[in-house]
MOPAC internal coordinates of N, CA, C and O (Angstrom, degrees):
PM7 1SCF
backbone

  N    0.0000 0     0.00 0     0.00 0    0    0    0
  C    1.5343 1     0.00 0     0.00 0    1    0    0
  C    1.4357 1   108.02 1     0.00 0    2    1    0
  O    1.2310 1   120.99 1   -34.13 1    3    2    1
  N    1.3683 1   115.71 1   145.87 1    3    2    1
  C    1.4201 1   122.97 1   174.45 1    5    3    2
  C    1.5472 1   114.71 1   -66.68 1    6    5    3
  O    1.2310 1   125.29 1   -37.61 1    7    6    5
  N    1.2532 1   107.45 1   142.39 1    7    6    5
  C    1.5876 1   110.58 1  -174.78 1    9    7    6
  C    1.6284 1   105.77 1  -125.97 1   10    9    7
  O    1.2310 1   122.65 1   -30.75 1   11   10    9
  N    1.1766 1   112.53 1   149.25 1   11   10    9
  C    1.3288 1   124.25 1   175.00 1   13   11   10
  C    1.6054 1   108.62 1  -103.03 1   14   13   11
  O    1.2310 1   117.92 1   -59.60 1   15   14   13
  N    1.3776 1   121.56 1   120.40 1   15   14   13
  C    1.3730 1   123.77 1   178.54 1   17   15   14
  C    1.5321 1   105.49 1   -99.37 1   18   17   15
  O    1.2310 1   121.99 1   -19.80 1   19   18   17
  N    1.3025 1   113.79 1   160.20 1   19   18   17
  C    1.4352 1   119.59 1  -174.82 1   21   19   18
  C    1.5803 1   103.50 1  -111.96 1   22   21   19
  O    1.2310 1   123.03 1   -16.38 1   23   22   21
  N    1.3557 1   111.80 1   163.62 1   23   22   21
  C    1.5385 1   120.15 1   176.88 1   25   23   22
  C    1.4830 1   108.16 1    76.58 1   26   25   23
  O    1.2310 1   120.59 1    42.75 1   27   26   25
  N    1.3557 1   116.48 1  -137.25 1   27   26   25
  C    1.3881 1   123.75 1  -171.86 1   29   27   26
  C    1.6457 1   109.44 1   -83.60 1   30   29   27
  O    1.2310 1   121.19 1   176.03 1   31   30   29
  N    1.4037 1   115.32 1    -3.97 1   31   30   29
  C    1.4055 1   114.14 1  -176.66 1   33   31   30
  C    1.6330 1   107.47 1   -80.64 1   34   33   31
  O    1.2310 1   122.28 1    14.44 1   35   34   33
  N    1.3423 1   113.24 1  -165.56 1   35   34   33
  C    1.5237 1   111.39 1  -170.29 1   37   35   34
  C    1.5335 1   109.15 1  -144.63 1   38   37   35
  O    1.2310 1   121.96 1    14.82 1   39   38   37
  N    1.2942 1   113.85 1  -165.18 1   39   38   37
  C    1.4640 1   123.66 1   174.94 1   41   39   38
  C    1.4952 1   111.86 1   -77.40 1   42   41   39
  O    1.2310 1   118.76 1   -35.66 1   43   42   41
  N    1.2687 1   119.96 1   144.34 1   43   42   41
  C    1.4728 1   120.67 1   169.14 1   45   43   42
  C    1.5055 1   110.69 1   -85.09 1   46   45   43
  O    1.2310 1   117.83 1   -49.59 1   47   46   45
  N    1.3135 1   121.73 1   130.41 1   47   46   45
  C    1.5142 1   123.13 1   176.17 1   49   47   46
  C    1.4753 1   105.10 1  -101.54 1   50   49   47
  O    1.2310 1   122.66 1   -22.75 1   51   50   49
  N    1.3497 1   112.51 1   157.25 1   51   50   49
  C    1.5194 1   129.83 1    -7.95 1   53   51   50
  C    1.5000 1   107.76 1   -69.45 1   54   53   51
  O    1.2310 1   121.03 1   -29.88 1   55   54   53
  N    1.3516 1   115.64 1   150.12 1   55   54   53
  C    1.3706 1   122.56 1  -175.23 1   57   55   54
  C    1.5780 1   110.99 1  -128.63 1   58   57   55
  O    1.2310 1   119.51 1     3.14 1   59   58   57
  N    1.2624 1   118.53 1  -176.86 1   59   58   57
  C    1.3856 1   121.53 1  -174.48 1   61   59   58
  C    1.7016 1   102.54 1  -116.09 1   62   61   59
  O    1.2310 1   119.95 1   -22.10 1   63   62   61
  N    1.2632 1   117.69 1   157.90 1   63   62   61
  C    1.4811 1   123.18 1   173.49 1   65   63   62
  C    1.5774 1   107.67 1   -54.64 1   66   65   63
  O    1.2310 1   119.15 1   140.79 1   67   66   65
  N    1.2880 1   119.24 1   -39.21 1   67   66   65
  C    1.5393 1   120.23 1  -170.19 1   69   67   66
  C    1.5380 1   108.35 1   -70.26 1   70   69   67
  O    1.2310 1   124.33 1   138.18 1   71   70   69
  N    1.3932 1   109.30 1   -41.82 1   71   70   69
  C    1.4365 1   111.88 1   177.52 1   73   71   70
  C    1.4848 1   116.40 1   -66.20 1   74   73   71
  O    1.2310 1   121.71 1   138.10 1   75   74   73
  N    1.3257 1   114.33 1   -41.90 1   75   74   73
  C    1.4537 1   117.49 1  -174.69 1   77   75   74
  C    1.5839 1   104.02 1   -70.11 1   78   77   75
  O    1.2310 1   116.63 1   136.07 1   79   78   77
  N    1.2010 1   124.01 1   -43.93 1   79   78   77
  C    1.4969 1   129.28 1  -174.15 1   81   79   78
  C    1.5311 1   104.95 1   -63.28 1   82   81   79
  O    1.2310 1   120.02 1   140.48 1   83   82   81
  N    1.2965 1   117.57 1   -39.52 1   83   82   81
  C    1.5653 1   118.89 1  -169.66 1   85   83   82
  C    1.5120 1    99.06 1   -73.07 1   86   85   83
  O    1.2310 1   118.40 1   137.84 1   87   86   85
  N    1.3622 1   120.65 1   -42.16 1   87   86   85
  C    1.5776 1   123.60 1   176.78 1   89   87   86
  C    1.6764 1   106.60 1   -52.37 1   90   89   87
  O    1.2310 1   124.91 1   120.67 1   91   90   89
  N    1.1841 1   108.18 1   -59.33 1   91   90   89
  C    1.4741 1   112.74 1  -172.92 1   93   91   90
  C    1.7107 1   111.93 1   -65.15 1   94   93   91
  O    1.2310 1   119.90 1   148.77 1   95   94   93
  N    1.1922 1   117.79 1   -31.23 1   95   94   93
  C    1.5142 1   119.14 1   177.14 1   97   95   94
  C    1.4717 1   109.50 1   -68.97 1   98   97   95
  O    1.2310 1   123.44 1   141.62 1   99   98   97
  N    1.3368 1   111.00 1   -38.38 1   99   98   97
  C    1.6373 1   119.58 1   178.69 1  101   99   98
  C    1.5501 1   105.96 1   -65.91 1  102  101   99
  O    1.2310 1   119.37 1   131.81 1  103  102  101
  N    1.2874 1   118.82 1   -48.19 1  103  102  101
  C    1.5141 1   118.26 1   178.86 1  105  103  102
  C    1.5359 1   108.86 1   -61.32 1  106  105  103
  O    1.2310 1   119.80 1   134.15 1  107  106  105
  N    1.2937 1   117.99 1   -45.85 1  107  106  105
  C    1.4882 1   124.59 1  -173.12 1  109  107  106
  C    1.4996 1   112.58 1   -67.77 1  110  109  107
  O    1.2310 1   121.79 1   149.34 1  111  110  109
  N    1.4636 1   114.18 1   -30.66 1  111  110  109
  C    1.3955 1   121.33 1  -177.39 1  113  111  110
  C    1.5118 1   112.03 1    79.74 1  114  113  111
  O    1.2310 1   117.79 1  -157.30 1  115  114  113
  N    1.1975 1   121.81 1    22.70 1  115  114  113
  C    1.4658 1   123.14 1   177.90 1  117  115  114
  C    1.6005 1   109.16 1  -162.42 1  118  117  115
  O    1.2310 1   122.41 1   -21.05 1  119  118  117
  N    1.2510 1   112.98 1   158.95 1  119  118  117
  C    1.4559 1   115.56 1   172.14 1  121  119  118
  C    1.5271 1   113.40 1   -79.91 1  122  121  119
  O    1.2310 1   123.53 1   -24.38 1  123  122  121
  N    1.3521 1   110.85 1   155.62 1  123  122  121
  C    1.4171 1   118.80 1  -172.36 1  125  123  122
  C    1.5424 1   109.59 1   -91.97 1  126  125  123
  O    1.2310 1   117.60 1   -24.19 1  127  126  125
  N    1.2994 1   122.17 1   155.81 1  127  126  125
  C    1.4216 1   120.46 1   172.54 1  129  127  126
  C    1.5095 1   111.42 1   -86.72 1  130  129  127
  O    1.2310 1   122.05 1    -8.41 1  131  130  129
  N    1.3330 1   113.68 1   171.59 1  131  130  129
  C    1.5322 1   121.24 1  -175.27 1  133  131  130
  C    1.5803 1   110.83 1   -50.95 1  134  133  131
  O    1.2310 1   120.19 1   136.94 1  135  134  133
  N    1.3440 1   117.24 1   -43.06 1  135  134  133
  C    1.5054 1   121.42 1   179.95 1  137  135  134
  C    1.5158 1   109.25 1   -63.05 1  138  137  135
  O    1.2310 1   118.44 1   128.07 1  139  138  137
  N    1.2308 1   120.57 1   -51.93 1  139  138  137
  C    1.4644 1   124.47 1   175.38 1  141  139  138
  C    1.4909 1   110.52 1   -54.10 1  142  141  139
  O    1.2310 1   118.68 1   132.87 1  143  142  141
  N    1.3377 1   120.11 1   -47.13 1  143  142  141
  C    1.4871 1   119.41 1  -175.85 1  145  143  142
  C    1.5014 1   112.21 1   -65.27 1  146  145  143
  O    1.2310 1   121.88 1   142.69 1  147  146  145
  N    1.3514 1   114.01 1   -37.31 1  147  146  145
  C    1.5309 1   111.40 1  -177.23 1  149  147  146
  C    1.5351 1   106.46 1   -77.57 1  150  149  147
  O    1.2310 1   118.89 1   148.79 1  151  150  149
  N    1.3261 1   119.71 1   -31.21 1  151  150  149
  C    1.4965 1   120.54 1  -179.14 1  153  151  150
  C    1.5383 1   106.80 1   -65.50 1  154  153  151
  O    1.2310 1   121.28 1   129.57 1  155  154  153
  N    1.3101 1   115.16 1   -50.43 1  155  154  153
  C    1.5873 1   118.54 1  -178.72 1  157  155  154
  C    1.5953 1   108.91 1   -62.70 1  158  157  155
  O    1.2310 1   120.73 1   140.89 1  159  158  157
  N    1.2390 1   116.20 1   -39.11 1  159  158  157
  C    1.5363 1   123.06 1   176.37 1  161  159  158
  C    1.5583 1   110.70 1   -49.80 1  162  161  159
  O    1.2310 1   123.46 1   136.76 1  163  162  161
  N    1.3393 1   110.97 1   -43.24 1  163  162  161
  C    1.6314 1   117.33 1  -174.27 1  165  163  162
  C    1.5538 1   105.34 1   -79.51 1  166  165  163
  O    1.2310 1   121.08 1   146.03 1  167  166  165
  N    1.2506 1   115.54 1   -33.97 1  167  166  165
  C    1.5691 1   115.12 1  -179.18 1  169  167  166
  C    1.4283 1   111.99 1   -65.57 1  170  169  167
  O    1.2310 1   122.17 1   142.39 1  171  170  169
  N    1.5250 1   113.46 1   -37.61 1  171  170  169
  C    1.5307 1   115.90 1  -179.90 1  173  171  170
  C    1.4517 1   107.43 1   -53.07 1  174  173  171
  O    1.2310 1   117.47 1   137.63 1  175  174  173
  N    1.2958 1   122.42 1   -42.37 1  175  174  173
  C    1.4550 1   122.76 1  -172.72 1  177  175  174
  C    1.5602 1   104.19 1   -66.64 1  178  177  175
  O    1.2310 1   115.01 1   144.51 1  179  178  177
  N    1.3331 1   127.07 1   -35.49 1  179  178  177
  C    1.3197 1   124.28 1   177.66 1  181  179  178
  C    1.5255 1   112.99 1   -67.60 1  182  181  179
  O    1.2310 1   118.55 1   142.78 1  183  182  181
  N    1.3009 1   120.36 1   -37.22 1  183  182  181
  C    1.4539 1   132.84 1   176.16 1  185  183  182
  C    1.5635 1   102.23 1   -60.07 1  186  185  183
  O    1.2310 1   119.21 1   124.84 1  187  186  185
  N    1.2613 1   119.11 1   -55.16 1  187  186  185
  C    1.4775 1   113.32 1  -175.22 1  189  187  186
  C    1.5160 1   113.36 1   -75.02 1  190  189  187
  O    1.2310 1   117.54 1   163.41 1  191  190  189
  N    1.2360 1   122.29 1   -16.59 1  191  190  189
  C    1.4006 1   126.14 1   167.26 1  193  191  190
  C    1.6607 1   110.79 1   -66.14 1  194  193  191
  O    1.2310 1   123.62 1   140.18 1  195  194  193
  N    1.2911 1   110.66 1   -39.82 1  195  194  193
  C    1.5398 1   119.77 1   174.32 1  197  195  194
  C    1.5649 1   107.43 1   -63.01 1  198  197  195
  O    1.2310 1   120.25 1   127.67 1  199  198  197
  N    1.2328 1   117.13 1   -52.33 1  199  198  197
  C    1.4319 1   120.87 1   174.72 1  201  199  198
  C    1.5866 1   110.98 1   -47.04 1  202  201  199
  O    1.2310 1   121.03 1   130.94 1  203  202  201
  N    1.2521 1   115.64 1   -49.06 1  203  202  201
  C    1.4726 1   119.10 1  -174.18 1  205  203  202
  C    1.5706 1   106.84 1   -68.35 1  206  205  203
  O    1.2310 1   119.10 1   142.96 1  207  206  205
  N    1.4065 1   119.32 1   -37.04 1  207  206  205
  C    1.3551 1   125.16 1   178.10 1  209  207  206
  C    1.5941 1   105.32 1   -59.31 1  210  209  207
  O    1.2310 1   120.40 1   131.07 1  211  210  209
  N    1.2784 1   116.83 1   -48.93 1  211  210  209
  C    1.5819 1   115.64 1   177.81 1  213  211  210
  C    1.5162 1   113.24 1   -59.66 1  214  213  211
  O    1.2310 1   120.14 1   137.37 1  215  214  213
  N    1.2955 1   117.34 1   -42.63 1  215  214  213
  C    1.4909 1   125.88 1   174.48 1  217  215  214
  C    1.5264 1   107.64 1   -46.66 1  218  217  215
  O    1.2310 1   122.57 1   123.33 1  219  218  217
  N    1.3761 1   112.68 1   -56.67 1  219  218  217
  C    1.6110 1   119.68 1  -169.25 1  221  219  218
  C    1.4599 1   110.06 1   -86.07 1  222  221  219
  O    1.2310 1   120.34 1  -179.80 1  223  222  221
  N    1.4145 1   116.96 1     0.20 1  223  222  221
  C    1.5089 1   114.70 1   175.41 1  225  223  222
  C    1.4899 1   113.18 1    75.07 1  226  225  223
  O    1.2310 1   117.13 1  -157.56 1  227  226  225
  N    1.4185 1   123.07 1    22.44 1  227  226  225
  C    1.3683 1   128.30 1   178.14 1  229  227  226
  C    1.5757 1   108.23 1   -87.99 1  230  229  227
  O    1.2310 1   122.00 1   -12.60 1  231  230  229
  N    1.3229 1   113.78 1   167.40 1  231  230  229
  C    1.4321 1   113.93 1  -173.23 1  233  231  230
  C    1.5799 1   104.99 1   -76.34 1  234  233  231
  O    1.2310 1   121.08 1   -30.12 1  235  234  233
  N    1.3181 1   115.54 1   149.88 1  235  234  233
  C    1.5200 1   119.84 1   175.11 1  237  235  234
  C    1.5330 1   111.74 1   -77.18 1  238  237  235
  O    1.2310 1   122.07 1   -18.67 1  239  238  237
  N    1.4158 1   113.65 1   161.33 1  239  238  237
  C    1.3406 1   123.08 1   179.13 1  241  239  238
  C    1.4746 1   110.64 1   -80.13 1  242  241  239
  O    1.2310 1   120.90 1   -37.98 1  243  242  241
  N    1.4663 1   115.88 1   142.02 1  243  242  241
  C    1.5161 1   117.67 1   178.08 1  245  243  242
  C    1.6640 1    96.46 1  -106.53 1  246  245  243
  O    1.2310 1   121.80 1   -92.59 1  247  246  245
  N    1.2871 1   114.17 1    87.41 1  247  246  245
  C    1.4113 1   117.86 1   174.73 1  249  247  246
  C    1.5031 1   118.41 1   -55.93 1  250  249  247
  O    1.2310 1   120.14 1   141.21 1  251  250  249
  N    1.3558 1   117.35 1   -38.79 1  251  250  249
  C    1.3413 1   116.90 1   178.90 1  253  251  250
  C    1.6219 1   118.70 1   -71.88 1  254  253  251
  O    1.2310 1   122.93 1   153.10 1  255  254  253
  N    1.3566 1   112.00 1   -26.90 1  255  254  253
  C    1.5142 1   121.75 1   171.34 1  257  255  254
  C    1.6437 1   107.67 1   -69.51 1  258  257  255
  O    1.2310 1   123.53 1   134.05 1  259  258  257
  N    1.3416 1   110.83 1   -45.95 1  259  258  257
  C    1.5711 1   113.93 1   179.21 1  261  259  258
  C    1.4296 1   111.24 1   -61.37 1  262  261  259
  O    1.2310 1   120.41 1   134.92 1  263  262  261
  N    1.3472 1   116.83 1   -45.08 1  263  262  261
  C    1.5190 1   118.47 1  -178.70 1  265  263  262
  C    1.5220 1   108.09 1   -62.92 1  266  265  263
  O    1.2310 1   118.77 1   136.22 1  267  266  265
  N    1.2158 1   119.95 1   -43.78 1  267  266  265
  C    1.5151 1   123.19 1  -179.31 1  269  267  266
  C    1.5719 1   108.87 1   -57.45 1  270  269  267
  O    1.2310 1   120.43 1   128.43 1  271  270  269
  N    1.3230 1   116.78 1   -51.57 1  271  270  269
  C    1.4262 1   120.16 1   175.15 1  273  271  270
  C    1.4644 1   113.68 1   -56.73 1  274  273  271
  O    1.2310 1   116.89 1   132.07 1  275  274  273
  N    1.3954 1   123.52 1   -47.93 1  275  274  273
  C    1.3627 1   122.53 1   170.78 1  277  275  274
  C    1.4294 1   119.60 1   -53.06 1  278  277  275
  O    1.2310 1   120.58 1   131.41 1  279  278  277
  N    1.3783 1   116.50 1   -48.59 1  279  278  277
  C    1.5080 1   120.76 1   176.30 1  281  279  278
  C    1.6083 1   106.98 1   -60.44 1  282  281  279
  O    1.2310 1   119.78 1   134.58 1  283  282  281
  N    1.3121 1   118.03 1   -45.42 1  283  282  281
  C    1.3503 1   114.46 1  -178.99 1  285  283  282
  C    1.5473 1   116.39 1   -60.63 1  286  285  283
  O    1.2310 1   119.41 1   142.54 1  287  286  285
  N    1.3147 1   118.73 1   -37.46 1  287  286  285
  C    1.2820 1   126.01 1   173.54 1  289  287  286
  C    1.5914 1   116.92 1   -56.28 1  290  289  287
  O    1.2310 1   123.72 1   143.11 1  291  290  289
  N    1.3513 1   110.47 1   -36.89 1  291  290  289
  C    1.4614 1   118.81 1   177.59 1  293  291  290
  C    1.4706 1   113.92 1   -91.78 1  294  293  291
  O    1.2310 1   120.36 1  -171.39 1  295  294  293
  N    1.4409 1   116.91 1     8.61 1  295  294  293
  C    1.4244 1   121.81 1  -179.49 1  297  295  294
  C    1.5343 1   108.36 1    53.09 1  298  297  295
  O    1.2310 1   121.63 1  -129.96 1  299  298  297
  N    1.3497 1   114.49 1    50.04 1  299  298  297
  C    1.3741 1   120.96 1   175.38 1  301  299  298
  C    1.6302 1   113.83 1  -130.23 1  302  301  299
  O    1.2310 1   122.52 1  -161.92 1  303  302  301
  N    1.2832 1   112.78 1    18.08 1  303  302  301
  C    1.5817 1   122.65 1  -173.31 1  305  303  302
  C    1.5667 1   106.83 1   -42.85 1  306  305  303
  O    1.2310 1   122.58 1   133.46 1  307  306  305
  N    1.3400 1   112.67 1   -46.54 1  307  306  305
  C    1.4669 1   118.73 1  -177.72 1  309  307  306
  C    1.5306 1   117.53 1   -47.11 1  310  309  307
  O    1.2310 1   122.71 1   146.94 1  311  310  309
  N    1.2987 1   112.41 1   -33.06 1  311  310  309
  C    1.5454 1   122.01 1  -173.43 1  313  311  310
  C    1.4847 1   104.10 1   -69.37 1  314  313  311
  O    1.2310 1   114.63 1   155.30 1  315  314  313
  N    1.3465 1   127.77 1   -24.70 1  315  314  313
  C    1.4205 1   128.74 1   179.80 1  317  315  314
  C    1.4091 1   106.78 1   -71.98 1  318  317  315
  O    1.2310 1   114.74 1   162.99 1  319  318  317
  N    1.3858 1   127.58 1   -17.01 1  319  318  317
  C    1.4032 1   123.89 1   177.59 1  321  319  318
  C    1.5185 1   118.41 1   -77.90 1  322  321  319
  O    1.2310 1   122.81 1   172.12 1  323  322  321
  N    1.4692 1   112.22 1    -7.88 1  323  322  321
  C    1.3550 1   120.12 1   177.76 1  325  323  322
  C    1.4885 1   107.64 1   -71.19 1  326  325  323
  O    1.2310 1   120.82 1   -43.76 1  327  326  325
  N    1.4547 1   116.04 1   136.24 1  327  326  325
  C    1.4377 1   117.80 1  -179.34 1  329  327  326
  C    1.4761 1   113.33 1   -63.38 1  330  329  327
  O    1.2310 1   116.63 1   141.22 1  331  330  329
  N    1.2193 1   124.01 1   -38.78 1  331  330  329
  C    1.4606 1   127.94 1  -178.58 1  333  331  330
  C    1.5478 1   108.21 1   -61.25 1  334  333  331
  O    1.2310 1   121.20 1   135.10 1  335  334  333
  N    1.3682 1   115.31 1   -44.90 1  335  334  333
  C    1.4066 1   121.54 1  -176.13 1  337  335  334
  C    1.6535 1   110.80 1   -70.48 1  338  337  335
  O    1.2310 1   122.26 1   141.22 1  339  338  337
  N    1.2215 1   113.27 1   -38.78 1  339  338  337
  C    1.4211 1   120.44 1   177.25 1  341  339  338
  C    1.5237 1   112.73 1   -70.25 1  342  341  339
  O    1.2310 1   119.73 1   140.12 1  343  342  341
  N    1.2999 1   118.11 1   -39.88 1  343  342  341
  C    1.4543 1   125.05 1   168.52 1  345  343  342
  C    1.5076 1   115.24 1   -57.08 1  346  345  343
  O    1.2310 1   121.28 1   136.60 1  347  346  345
  N    1.2637 1   115.15 1   -43.40 1  347  346  345
  C    1.4678 1   120.51 1  -179.68 1  349  347  346
  C    1.5049 1   108.18 1   -64.80 1  350  349  347
  O    1.2310 1   118.97 1   134.38 1  351  350  349
  N    1.2547 1   119.58 1   -45.62 1  351  350  349
  C    1.6403 1   119.77 1  -169.52 1  353  351  350
  C    1.4576 1   101.84 1   -77.67 1  354  353  351
  O    1.2310 1   117.76 1   148.73 1  355  354  353
  N    1.3684 1   121.87 1   -31.27 1  355  354  353
  C    1.5139 1   122.53 1   176.42 1  357  355  354
  C    1.4731 1   108.78 1   -61.32 1  358  357  355
  O    1.2310 1   119.64 1   135.87 1  359  358  357
  N    1.4751 1   118.29 1   -44.13 1  359  358  357
  C    1.3938 1   119.53 1   179.79 1  361  359  358
  C    1.5250 1   111.94 1   -66.37 1  362  361  359
  O    1.2310 1   118.86 1   140.22 1  363  362  361
  N    1.4113 1   119.77 1   -39.78 1  363  362  361
  C    1.4566 1   119.04 1   173.53 1  365  363  362
  C    1.4840 1   109.95 1   -55.75 1  366  365  363
  O    1.2310 1   119.48 1   133.07 1  367  366  365
  N    1.2788 1   118.60 1   -46.93 1  367  366  365
  C    1.5299 1   118.44 1  -175.17 1  369  367  366
  C    1.5044 1   108.57 1   -69.80 1  370  369  367
  O    1.2310 1   117.90 1   146.84 1  371  370  369
  N    1.2996 1   121.60 1   -33.16 1  371  370  369
  C    1.4897 1   120.72 1   172.81 1  373  371  370
  C    1.6680 1   110.57 1   -56.22 1  374  373  371
  O    1.2310 1   120.04 1   133.98 1  375  374  373
  N    1.3119 1   117.52 1   -46.02 1  375  374  373
  C    1.3579 1   117.40 1  -175.02 1  377  375  374
  C    1.6428 1   109.15 1   -79.69 1  378  377  375
  O    1.2310 1   119.49 1   155.00 1  379  378  377
  N    1.3036 1   118.58 1   -25.00 1  379  378  377
  C    1.4118 1   119.48 1   170.64 1  381  379  378
  C    1.4278 1   108.05 1   -66.76 1  382  381  379
  O    1.2310 1   116.76 1   140.54 1  383  382  381
  N    1.2568 1   123.77 1   -39.46 1  383  382  381
  C    1.4672 1   125.79 1  -177.48 1  385  383  382
  C    1.6041 1   112.20 1   -69.64 1  386  385  383
  O    1.2310 1   124.18 1   140.98 1  387  386  385
  N    1.3623 1   109.59 1   -39.02 1  387  386  385
  C    1.5263 1   116.17 1   176.13 1  389  387  386
  C    1.4549 1   113.13 1   -63.41 1  390  389  387
  O    1.2310 1   122.96 1   128.05 1  391  390  389
  N    1.4120 1   111.92 1   -51.95 1  391  390  389
  C    1.5005 1   116.17 1   176.92 1  393  391  390
  C    1.6032 1   110.91 1   -53.35 1  394  393  391
  O    1.2310 1   119.69 1   130.04 1  395  394  393
  N    1.4302 1   118.19 1   -49.96 1  395  394  393
  C    1.3376 1   122.00 1  -177.21 1  397  395  394
  C    1.5627 1   115.16 1   -59.49 1  398  397  395
  O    1.2310 1   121.32 1   143.62 1  399  398  397
  N    1.3161 1   115.09 1   -36.38 1  399  398  397
  C    1.4078 1   127.49 1   177.28 1  401  399  398
  C    1.5363 1   108.61 1   -63.26 1  402  401  399
  O    1.2310 1   117.83 1   135.18 1  403  402  401
  N    1.2726 1   121.73 1   -44.82 1  403  402  401
  C    1.4222 1   126.46 1  -172.44 1  405  403  402
  C    1.5399 1   104.13 1   -77.73 1  406  405  403
  O    1.2310 1   119.10 1   143.89 1  407  406  405
  N    1.3147 1   119.33 1   -36.11 1  407  406  405
  C    1.4833 1   119.85 1   173.69 1  409  407  406
  C    1.3917 1   114.71 1   -63.86 1  410  409  407
  O    1.2310 1   119.38 1   135.11 1  411  410  409
  N    1.4597 1   118.79 1   -44.89 1  411  410  409
  C    1.4706 1   124.62 1   166.49 1  413  411  410
  C    1.4946 1   115.10 1   -46.15 1  414  413  411
  O    1.2310 1   121.46 1   128.83 1  415  414  413
  N    1.4582 1   114.80 1   -51.17 1  415  414  413
  C    1.4132 1   116.34 1  -170.42 1  417  415  414
  C    1.5265 1   102.81 1   -69.52 1  418  417  415
  O    1.2310 1   114.91 1   140.03 1  419  418  417
  N    1.2432 1   127.26 1   -39.97 1  419  418  417
  C    1.5524 1   133.29 1   174.04 1  421  419  418
  C    1.4350 1   101.39 1   -41.40 1  422  421  419
  O    1.2310 1   121.50 1   116.15 1  423  422  421
  N    1.2892 1   114.74 1   -63.85 1  423  422  421
  C    1.5756 1   121.26 1  -174.65 1  425  423  422
  C    1.5424 1   116.44 1   -53.91 1  426  425  423
  O    1.2310 1   124.01 1   140.41 1  427  426  425
  N    1.4427 1   109.91 1   -39.59 1  427  426  425
  C    1.3491 1   109.95 1  -178.85 1  429  427  426
  C    1.4972 1   119.16 1   -84.89 1  430  429  427
  O    1.2310 1   123.86 1   170.28 1  431  430  429
  N    1.4104 1   110.20 1    -9.72 1  431  430  429
  C    1.5412 1   112.42 1   179.29 1  433  431  430
  C    1.6305 1   110.19 1  -115.67 1  434  433  431
  O    1.2310 1   123.72 1  -178.17 1  435  434  433
  N    1.4244 1   110.47 1     1.83 1  435  434  433
  C    1.5434 1   116.27 1  -178.64 1  437  435  434
  C    1.5166 1   110.03 1   -85.53 1  438  437  435
  O    1.2310 1   120.10 1   180.00 1  439  438  437

């Protein structure tokens, strides 16, 4: 079962949208709106895929690079200079890295 750790610790991957959202809402100190819930639910799928990549020994995803390429294709690269947008993608990268790390540990200890 997925667990939520307190303090500097983190979520155990793979996880569910409900567990991840509860963790994030607790850290933010408020409930998220429908848009945020849907967005985070989709990203949990990405995080779980990163966990699986770590388990299988595949290369991790570089979310920041992929986001920059996406924004460039849409001619919106300037939007990535906005602090809120940069912070969001840095957070996504953090969780991708954490999920991958946990998957890699599972592979190494399994």
